[in-house]
C-alpha positions in Angstrom: 45.4 8.4 16.0 45.9 4.6 15.9 49.4 3.4 16.5 50.8 0.0 15.8 48.3 -2.7 16.5 51.0 -5.3 16.3 54.6 -4.7 17.4 57.1 -6.2 14.9 60.7 -7.1 15.8 61.8 -4.3 13.4 59.7 -1.8 15.3 61.1 -2.9 18.7 64.7 -2.9 17.3 64.4 0.7 15.9 63.0 2.0 19.2 65.7 0.2 21.2 68.4 1.6 18.9 67.1 5.2 19.3 67.0 4.9 23.1 70.5 3.4 23.2 71.7 6.4 21.3 69.8 8.8 23.5 71.1 7.1 26.6 74.7 7.4 25.3 74.2 11.2 25.0 72.8 11.4 28.5 75.5 9.3 30.0 78.2 11.4 28.4 76.8 14.8 28.8 74.4 14.5 31.8 71.4 15.4 29.7 70.0 15.1 26.2 68.1 11.8 26.2 64.7 13.2 25.2 66.3 15.8 22.9 68.0 13.0 21.0 65.1 10.5 20.9 62.5 13.0 20.0 64.7 14.3 17.1 64.6 10.8 15.6 61.5 8.9 16.7 59.0 11.0 14.6 60.7 9.7 11.5 59.1 6.3 11.9 56.4 6.7 14.6 53.6 9.2 15.0 54.5 12.2 17.2 52.0 11.5 19.9 53.2 7.9 20.2 56.8 9.1 20.4 55.7 11.5 23.2 54.1 8.8 25.2 57.0 6.4 25.0 59.5 9.1 25.7 57.8 10.5 28.8 57.8 7.1 30.6 61.5 6.6 29.9 62.3 10.2 30.9 60.7 9.7 34.3 62.4 6.4 35.2 65.9 7.2 34.0 66.1 10.4 36.0 65.1 8.9 39.4 68.3 7.1 39.8 70.4 10.1 38.7 68.5 12.4 41.2 69.0 10.0 44.1 72.6 9.4 43.2 73.4 13.1 43.5 72.3 13.1 47.2 71.0 16.7 47.3 67.2 16.1 47.3 66.2 18.6 50.0 68.6 21.4 49.0 67.6 21.1 45.3 63.9 21.2 46.0 64.3 24.2 48.3 66.5 26.3 46.1 64.6 25.6 42.8 61.0 25.7 44.2 60.0 28.5 41.8 61.0 26.4 38.8 59.0 23.4 40.2 55.9 25.6 40.7 56.3 27.0 37.2 56.5 23.4 35.8 53.3 22.6 37.7 51.6 25.5 35.9 53.2 25.0 32.5 52.6 21.3 32.0 48.8 21.4 32.1 48.8 24.3 29.6 51.1 22.4 27.2 49.1 19.2 27.6 45.9 20.9 26.6 47.7 22.0 23.4 48.9 18.5 22.4 45.4 17.3 21.3 44.5 20.7 19.9 47.5 20.9 17.5 48.2 18.9 14.4 51.2 16.6 13.9 52.7 19.2 11.5 52.6 21.9 14.2 54.2 19.5 16.8 56.9 18.7 14.3 57.5 22.4 13.8 57.6 23.0 17.5 60.0 20.1 18.1 62.3 21.1 15.3 62.4 24.7 16.5 63.4 23.6 20.0 66.1 21.2 18.8 67.6 23.7 16.3 67.5 26.6 18.7 69.2 24.7 21.5 71.9 23.3 19.1 72.7 26.8 17.7 72.8 28.5 21.0 74.9 25.8 22.5 77.4 25.7 19.6 77.7 29.5 19.7 78.3 29.4 23.5 75.5 31.9 24.2 74.7 31.7 27.8 72.2 33.5 30.0 74.2 35.2 32.7 71.9 35.6 35.8 72.5 37.6 38.9 71.4 36.2 42.3 68.4 38.6 42.4 67.1 37.2 39.1 67.3 33.6 40.1 63.7 33.2 41.5 61.8 35.4 39.0 63.6 33.8 36.0 63.0 30.4 37.7 59.3 30.9 37.5 59.6 31.8 33.8 61.9 28.9 33.0 59.5 26.5 34.8 56.4 27.6 33.1 57.9 27.7 29.6 59.8 24.5 30.2 56.6 22.8 31.4 54.7 24.0 28.3 57.4 22.9 25.9 58.0 19.7 27.8 54.3 18.7 27.5 54.2 19.5 23.8 57.5 17.8 22.9 58.9 16.2 26.1 62.0 18.3 25.3 61.7 21.0 28.0 65.4 20.4 28.9 67.0 23.1 26.9 65.3 25.8 28.8 66.2 24.2 32.1 69.8 23.7 31.0 70.2 27.4 29.9 68.7 28.5 33.2 71.1 26.4 35.3 74.1 27.3 33.2 73.2 31.0 33.6 73.3 30.5 37.4 76.7 28.8 37.1 75.8 26.0 39.5 78.4 23.3 40.0 78.0 20.0 38.2 76.5 17.9 41.0 73.8 20.5 41.8 73.3 20.9 38.0 72.5 17.2 37.6 70.4 17.0 40.7 68.3 20.0 39.7 67.9 18.9 36.1 66.9 15.4 37.2 64.3 16.8 39.6 62.8 19.1 36.9 62.6 16.1 34.5 61.0 13.9 37.1 58.3 16.4 38.0 57.6 17.2 34.4 57.4 13.5 33.5 55.0 12.8 36.4 52.7 15.6 35.4 52.9 14.9 31.7 52.2 11.2 32.2 49.1 11.9 34.3 47.8 14.4 31.7 48.6 12.0 28.8 46.7 9.2 30.6 43.7 11.5 30.9 43.7 12.4 27.2 44.3 8.8 26.1 47.8 9.0 24.7 48.9 5.8 26.5 48.0 2.6 24.9 49.2 -1.0 25.6 51.3 -0.9 22.4 53.1 2.3 23.5 53.6 1.1 27.0 55.1 -2.1 25.6 57.5 0.0 23.5 58.4 2.0 26.6 59.3 -1.3 28.4 61.7 -2.0 25.5 63.1 1.5 25.5 63.9 1.7 29.2 66.6 -1.0 29.4 68.0 0.3 26.1 68.3 3.8 27.5 69.9 2.5 30.7 72.4 0.5 28.6 73.1 3.5 26.5 73.8 5.6 29.6 76.3 3.1 30.7 78.0 3.2 27.3 77.9 7.0 27.4 79.7 7.1 30.7 82.4 4.9 29.2 82.7 7.1 26.1 83.1 10.2 28.4 86.1 8.5 30.0 87.9 8.2 26.6 86.6 10.9 24.3 87.1 14.6 25.1 83.7 15.8 26.3 83.9 19.0 24.2 84.4 17.1 20.9 81.6 14.6 21.7 79.3 17.5 22.7 79.9 19.4 19.5 79.3 16.3 17.4 76.0 15.6 19.2 74.9 19.2 18.7 75.7 19.3 15.0 73.8 16.0 14.4 70.9 17.2 16.5 70.8 20.5 14.5 70.6 18.6 11.2 67.8 16.4 12.6 66.0 19.5 13.9 66.1 21.1 10.5 64.7 18.0 8.9 61.8 18.0 11.5 61.1 21.7 10.6 61.0 20.8 6.9 58.6 17.9 7.5 56.4 20.2 9.6 56.4 22.8 6.8 55.8 20.3 4.0 53.1 18.4 5.8 55.1 15.4 7.0 
């Protein structure tokens, strides 16, 4: 599928605005950038183009957060099953991207967004015992890798897994960042092989990255003044509505 052969100022402004919003969500909540951007980008760019732009930004924005947490070795050791699962799941999901139509990808994306929003709003959490951490970690990694390759939104599965383990916030952010970094590296390599990266898409990613970083700074400021619970509920409600719209577009053929 051909994407924009000429990037207009309007195209660049729309992409920047979406990533500012996604960055704000991530800055305030610690996650949610790809969930937000992929819920909006398909409204004005092809799904595969949105995936390509998103995965580049996802990789770069999570490096700083992972290093900032200062728990690199501990995180990699404890969550090794998840990391190995991601390494298995991403190639499987990437093989499906080219095989499925845009309508199917819209349905998959909409389903992930709506499911995550509903489960989060209803406070349904997976309560895991210590003995379940490693086997469930493999499952979360494989499924998160598949969903991440298909939609770049594997985060909900990772979030539910970490919440189920009741890890403290610093370890939560460190682990989530590491999961996203590995997913993005593997997905980027796979997307490069199947030709999803083009000069136009990389140019848009270069515009999206500073927008996302600026949004993260704004999100951190918002978190200092707005109760986190209220902001989280607002974000989830809006995402749920966007997810329903994506489902409708997938069912109706775009």
